[in-house]
C-alpha positions as CSV (number, residue, x, y, z in Angstrom):
1,X,23.6,-8.5,8.9
2,X,23.0,-8.6,12.6
3,X,25.6,-8.3,15.3
4,X,25.9,-9.7,18.8
5,X,27.0,-7.7,21.5
6,X,27.8,-8.8,25.0
7,X,27.0,-5.8,27.4
8,X,27.4,-7.2,30.9
9,X,29.4,-9.8,32.1
10,X,32.5,-11.7,30.7
11,X,32.3,-14.8,28.4
12,X,34.2,-17.2,27.4
13,X,34.6,-17.9,23.6
14,X,33.0,-21.4,23.9
15,X,29.9,-19.8,25.7
16,X,29.7,-17.4,22.7
17,X,29.9,-20.2,20.5
18,X,27.1,-22.0,22.1
19,X,25.0,-19.1,22.3
20,X,25.4,-18.1,18.7
21,X,24.7,-22.1,17.8
22,X,21.3,-21.8,19.9
23,X,20.3,-18.6,18.5
24,X,21.0,-19.6,15.0
25,X,19.1,-23.2,15.1
26,X,16.2,-21.9,16.9
27,X,12.7,-22.2,14.6
28,X,11.5,-18.8,13.3
29,X,8.3,-18.0,14.3
30,X,5.6,-17.5,11.3
31,X,3.0,-15.2,11.8
32,X,-0.6,-17.2,12.5
33,X,-3.6,-16.7,10.4
34,X,-6.3,-14.4,12.2
35,X,-8.9,-16.8,13.0
36,X,-11.9,-17.4,10.8
37,X,-14.8,-15.1,11.2
38,X,-17.9,-17.1,11.6
39,X,-20.6,-14.8,9.9
40,X,-23.6,-17.0,11.3
41,X,-23.2,-15.9,14.6
42,X,-22.7,-12.2,14.0
43,X,-25.9,-10.0,14.6
44,X,-24.5,-7.2,11.8
45,X,-25.3,-10.2,9.3
46,X,-28.8,-10.3,10.1
47,X,-29.3,-6.7,9.5
48,X,-30.9,-5.7,6.4
49,X,-28.5,-4.5,3.4
50,X,-29.1,-1.0,1.9
51,X,-31.7,-1.0,-0.9
52,X,-30.4,0.1,-4.4
53,X,-31.6,3.4,-5.7
54,X,-32.2,4.9,-9.2
55,X,-33.8,3.4,-12.1
56,X,-34.2,-0.3,-12.2
57,X,-33.8,-0.4,-8.5
58,X,-37.5,-2.1,-7.7
59,X,-36.1,-4.9,-10.1
60,X,-33.0,-5.4,-8.5
61,X,-33.8,-5.2,-5.4
62,X,-35.4,-8.8,-5.5
63,X,-32.5,-10.3,-7.4
64,X,-29.9,-12.4,-5.4
65,X,-26.6,-10.5,-4.8
C-alpha cells in the first residue's frame, strides 16, 4: 500500500483530493520492447562460424544448421 505525505507547504483537503485523483487516473507506463535487432547490417553475422571438431566433422561442416 502506498502512502501520500505532504512534506512542504500546507494543502487543503480539496487540493489533496485533486492530487490523489490526478495520480490515480494517470496512465501506467508500460516497458517498451527493445528495438528489433537487424542482423543483415551486423558485421558479426558475416564472420564464419566455428568449424565442428571430432568424428564426422567434415560431413557436418557442409550441412546447413
